[in-house]
C-alpha positions in Angstrom: -24.5 46.0 -14.2 -20.8 46.5 -13.5 -18.6 43.4 -13.5 -17.8 41.9 -10.1 -14.3 41.9 -8.8 -13.3 38.4 -7.7 -10.1 37.2 -6.1 -8.9 33.6 -6.4 -5.9 32.4 -4.3 -3.8 29.3 -4.1 -0.2 28.5 -3.5 0.8 28.1 -7.2 -0.3 26.6 -10.5 1.7 23.5 -9.9 0.6 20.2 -11.5 -2.1 19.1 -9.1 -5.8 18.6 -9.7 -6.9 21.3 -7.2 -4.7 23.9 -8.9 -6.1 23.0 -12.3 -9.7 23.3 -11.0 -8.9 26.7 -9.4 -7.4 28.0 -12.6 -10.4 26.8 -14.7 -12.9 28.4 -12.4 -11.1 31.7 -12.4 -10.8 31.6 -16.2 -14.5 30.7 -16.4 -15.6 33.7 -14.3 -13.3 36.0 -16.3 -14.9 34.7 -19.5 -18.3 35.5 -18.1 -17.3 39.1 -17.7 -16.1 39.3 -14.1 -12.8 41.1 -13.2 -10.6 38.3 -11.8 -7.3 38.4 -10.0 -5.6 35.1 -9.6 -3.1 35.3 -6.7 -0.3 32.8 -6.1 2.7 32.5 -3.7 5.1 31.6 -6.5 5.2 31.1 -10.2 4.7 27.7 -11.8 3.9 26.6 -15.3 2.2 23.3 -15.0 -1.4 24.5 -14.9 -0.8 28.0 -16.2 -2.5 27.3 -19.5 -5.8 26.7 -17.8 -5.9 30.3 -16.5 -6.2 31.9 -19.9 -5.5 35.5 -20.7 -8.5 37.2 -19.2 -7.7 36.6 -15.5 -4.8 38.7 -14.1 -2.0 36.7 -12.4 -0.4 38.3 -9.3 2.6 36.7 -7.6 3.1 37.4 -3.9 6.5 38.0 -2.3 8.4 35.0 -0.8 7.7 33.9 2.8 4.4 33.1 4.4 4.3 36.2 6.5 5.3 38.6 3.7 2.8 36.8 1.3 0.0 37.1 3.8 0.6 40.8 4.4 0.8 41.4 0.6 -2.4 39.5 0.1 -4.1 41.8 2.7 -2.8 44.9 1.0 -4.1 43.6 -2.3 -7.5 42.9 -0.8 -7.6 46.4 0.8 -6.7 48.1 -2.5 -9.0 46.1 -4.8 -11.9 45.4 -2.4 -13.2 42.3 -4.2 -16.8 41.4 -4.0 -15.7 38.0 -2.9 -12.4 36.2 -2.4 -11.9 32.5 -2.7 -9.0 30.2 -1.7 -8.2 26.6 -2.4 -6.2 24.1 -0.3 -5.4 24.2 3.5 -2.4 26.5 3.7 -4.0 29.0 1.3 -7.2 28.9 3.3 -5.2 29.7 6.5 -3.3 32.7 4.9 -6.5 33.9 3.2 -8.4 34.0 6.4 -5.5 35.8 8.1 -5.3 38.4 5.3 -9.1 38.9 5.3 -9.1 39.4 9.1 -6.4 42.1 8.8 -8.5 44.1 6.3 -11.9 43.2 7.9 -13.2 41.3 4.9 -13.8 37.9 6.4 -17.5 38.2 5.5 -16.5 38.0 1.8 -14.1 35.1 2.1 -14.9 31.7 0.8 -12.6 28.7 1.6 -12.5 25.4 -0.4 -11.1 22.0 0.7 -9.8 19.7 -2.0 -8.0 16.9 0.0 -8.3 14.8 3.1 -6.4 15.8 6.3 -4.1 12.7 5.9 -2.6 14.2 2.7 -1.5 17.4 4.4 2.1 16.7 5.3 3.5 20.3 5.1 3.5 21.8 8.6 1.5 25.0 7.8 -1.0 23.0 5.8 -1.4 20.6 8.7 -2.0 23.5 11.1 -4.5 25.1 8.7 -6.4 21.8 8.6 -6.5 21.5 12.4 -8.0 25.0 12.5 -10.7 24.1 10.0 -13.6 24.6 12.6 -12.3 28.1 13.6 -11.6 29.2 10.0 -15.1 28.0 9.0 -16.7 29.9 11.9 -15.0 33.2 11.0 -15.3 33.3 7.2 -18.4 33.5 5.0 -18.6 30.0 3.5 -16.7 26.7 3.1 -16.8 24.4 0.1 -15.9 20.7 -0.1 -15.4 19.1 -3.5 -17.3 15.9 -2.6 -19.8 14.6 -0.1 -17.2 12.3 1.3 -14.9 15.2 2.1 -17.8 17.2 3.4 -18.8 14.4 5.8 -15.2 14.0 6.9 -14.8 17.7 7.7 -18.1 17.6 9.7 -17.1 14.4 11.7 -13.4 15.1 12.2 -13.4 18.9 12.8 -17.0 19.4 14.0 -17.8 21.8 11.2 -21.5 22.7 11.4 -23.3 21.0 8.5 -25.1 24.1 7.6 -21.8 26.0 7.2 -20.3 23.8 4.5 -21.6 23.0 0.9 -20.5 20.4 -1.6 -19.6 21.7 -5.1 -18.2 19.1 -7.4 -15.1 20.0 -9.4 -15.3 21.0 -13.1 -13.6 17.9 -14.4 -15.3 17.2 -17.9 -12.7 18.1 -20.6 -13.2 20.9 -23.0 -13.8 20.4 -25.8 -15.9 17.4 -24.8 -14.9 14.2 -26.6 -17.0 13.0 -29.5 -19.6 10.2 -29.0 -18.2 6.7 -29.0 -19.8 3.4 -29.9 -19.7 0.2 -27.8 -18.3 -1.6 -30.8 -15.4 0.8 -31.2 -14.3 0.6 -27.6 -14.7 -3.2 -27.5 -12.5 -3.5 -30.6 -9.6 -1.7 -29.0 -6.6 -3.6 -27.5 -7.1 -4.6 -23.9 -5.3 -1.5 -22.5 -6.0 -0.3 -19.0 -5.1 3.3 -18.2 -4.6 4.8 -14.7 -3.7 8.4 -13.9 -2.2 10.1 -10.9 0.9 11.1 -9.0 3.1 8.2 -8.0 2.4 8.6 -4.3 1.3 6.0 -1.6 -2.3 7.2 -1.4 -2.8 6.4 -5.1 -1.9 2.7 -4.3 -0.4 1.9 -7.7 1.5 -0.9 -6.0 -1.9 -2.5 -5.3 -2.9 -1.9 -8.9 0.3 -3.7 -10.1 -0.5 -6.6 -7.8 -4.0 -6.8 -9.0 -2.9 -6.6 -12.7 -0.5 -9.5 -12.1 -3.6 -11.6 -11.1 -5.7 -10.7 -14.1 -6.7 -13.3 -16.7 -7.4 -11.2 -19.8 -5.0 -12.4 -22.6 -2.7 -9.6 -23.8 -3.9 -7.0 -21.3 -1.6 -4.1 -20.7 -1.5 -1.4 -18.1 -0.4 2.2 -18.6 0.1 4.4 -15.5 0.3 8.1 -16.4 2.0 10.2 -13.7 5.2 11.0 -11.9 6.3 11.0 -8.2 8.5 9.8 -5.5 7.4 6.2 -5.7 8.7 5.6 -9.2 11.7 3.5 -8.0 9.5 1.4 -5.8 6.9 0.8 -8.6 9.6 0.0 -11.2 11.2 -2.6 -8.8 7.7 -4.1 -8.1 7.0 -4.3 -11.8 10.2 -6.3 -12.3 9.4 -8.5 -9.2 6.0 -9.3 -10.6 7.4 -10.0 -14.1 5.4 -7.2 -15.7 8.1 -5.3 -17.5 6.6 -6.1 -21.0 3.0 -5.4 -19.9 3.1 -2.3 -17.7 4.1 1.2 -18.9 5.2 4.0 -16.7 5.7 6.9 -19.1 5.6 9.6 -16.5 3.6 12.9 -16.5 1.8 13.5 -19.8 0.1 16.8 -20.9 -2.7 15.2 -22.9 -4.3 12.3 -21.0 -7.2 12.3 -23.4 -5.0 10.8 -26.2 -4.2 7.9 -24.0 -7.8 7.4 -22.8 -8.8 7.3 -26.5 -6.6 4.2 -26.9 -7.9 2.4 -23.8 -10.7 -0.1 -23.2 -10.9 0.5 -19.5 -9.9 3.0 -16.8 -8.8 2.0 -13.3 -8.5 4.0 -10.1 -6.9 2.1 -7.1 -6.6 4.9 -4.4 -6.7 4.3 -0.7 -8.4 7.7 -0.2 -9.5 10.2 -2.9 -11.6 13.3 -2.4 -12.9 13.5 -6.0 -11.3 11.9 -9.0 -10.8 14.3 -11.9 -9.3 11.5 -14.1 -12.4 9.3 -13.5 -14.6 12.0 -15.0 -12.2 12.4 -17.9 -12.4 8.6 -18.5 -16.2 8.7 -18.4 -16.2 11.5 -20.9 -14.3 9.2 -23.3 -16.9 6.5 -22.8 -14.7 4.1 -20.8 -15.9 1.8 -18.1 -14.4 2.9 -14.8 -13.2 0.5 -12.1 -12.6 2.4 -8.9 -12.1 1.7 -5.2 -14.5 2.8 -2.5 -12.1 5.5 -1.4 -14.3 8.6 -1.2 -15.2 10.8 -4.2 -14.8 8.2 -7.0 -17.8 6.1 -5.9 -19.9 9.3 -5.9 -19.0 9.7 -9.6 -19.3 6.1 -10.6 -22.8 5.8 -9.0 -24.5 3.3 -11.3 -23.5 -0.1 -12.7 -23.5 1.1 -16.3 -20.7 3.4 -15.5 -18.3 0.8 -14.1 -17.6 -1.0 -10.8 -16.7 -0.1 -7.3 -14.4 -2.5 -5.4 -13.2 -2.5 -1.7 -10.1 -0.6 -0.9 -7.0 -2.8 -0.9 -8.7 -5.9 -2.4 -6.4 -6.9 -5.2 -8.5 -9.9 -6.2 -11.7 -7.9 -6.5 -9.9 -5.2 -8.4 -8.4 -7.7 -10.8 -11.8 -9.5 -11.4 -13.6 -6.1 -12.0 -11.0 -5.0 -14.5 -11.1 -8.4 -16.3 -14.9 -8.0 -16.5 -14.7 -4.5 -17.9 -12.2 -5.5 -20.6 -14.4 -8.5 -21.6 -17.6 -6.4 -21.8 -16.8 -2.7 -22.0 -20.5 -1.9 -22.5 -22.3 1.2 -23.7 -20.3 4.5 -23.6 -23.5 6.7 -23.9 -24.5 6.8 -20.2 -20.9 7.4 -19.1 -20.5 10.4 -21.4 -23.9 11.6 -20.1 -22.6 11.3 -16.5 -19.5 13.2 -17.3 -21.6 16.1 -18.5 -22.7 16.5 -14.9 -19.2 17.8 -14.1 -18.8 20.5 -16.7 -17.2 23.9 -16.1 -20.5 25.7 -16.6 -22.2 23.5 -14.0 -19.5 24.3 -11.4 -19.5 28.0 -12.3 -23.3 28.2 -11.7 -22.9 26.6 -8.3 -20.1 28.9 -7.3 -22.0 31.9 -8.7 -24.9 31.1 -6.5 -22.7 30.8 -3.5 -20.9 34.1 -4.3 -24.2 35.8 -4.7 -25.4 34.7 -1.3 -22.1 35.8 0.3 -22.3 39.2 -1.3 -25.9 39.6 -0.1 -24.9 39.0 3.5 -21.6 40.9 3.6 -21.3 44.1 5.5 -17.8 45.1 4.5 -17.6 47.9 1.8 -17.3 47.0 -1.8 
């Protein structure tokens, strides 16, 4: 059987979780033997390494209009068996390009964030047009059940027209098995990961950490963003300069998770939680807020604890409990294997097959 031609599209390989997921999926299909074009609006290096060498990177010309027309020309020339896009603005331009070349019946859209996070004007417009985009393309993917329910309730997307496919978040290679004694013997270090933005609520995490009772506990927040000055000032205000680290963006979060005794996620709203899966893969107890996707991942007591959003006392108590008794890493590592790349590829492969079987546009 001849390899399929697949097109993956997003704005750029910048340092976000959705972009990393899209690059890993494209690389995974290329490794399985498909011909994969990975289309971006502009060049970026942050997540380029996840794309690998087998997928072909194509950069569109500058400007939304020019990029959309170029994407349409590329689709007309290559005639992919299926085209897939990630994030709102790319979904909008993808649908427009597919319409121009009459290939909407092969277009798959995917949503990776809640509407509240779409501040850029065209992304906001794309989100508000979700119902129309969904109705005119072949299929829509949400990366968690929480996001799927939100799209159905907020934008009246028909439930039968949207499917949940969890992100491939388990690291490769997968971490070695850990023992309960090994993790319990570590220093009481709590690691949190994410952009320094309001939705991650790291200010709430700092306030919770200030209320913790574990002797010698330290907090390390890995990430960069516009809230650094505010978080640095709050750290000083709370007297936590010697106990809270803000090292910025790091390329290898796994090395830091291997030092930690606990992982914390304090978000106000989160569609999935890639870092949560990475922490489980390292055997760590995960203390998360009930903010969307993370409680779908931490869905059993042996994996960690789920606390109310914005409740600093509950978050502090849960982290103290996890540091005191980290527990058995085995069920956490087993849970992380539910989110491997192969699992996600199989789900997308099934969806692509169904789209191809119903498509009428020529290959």
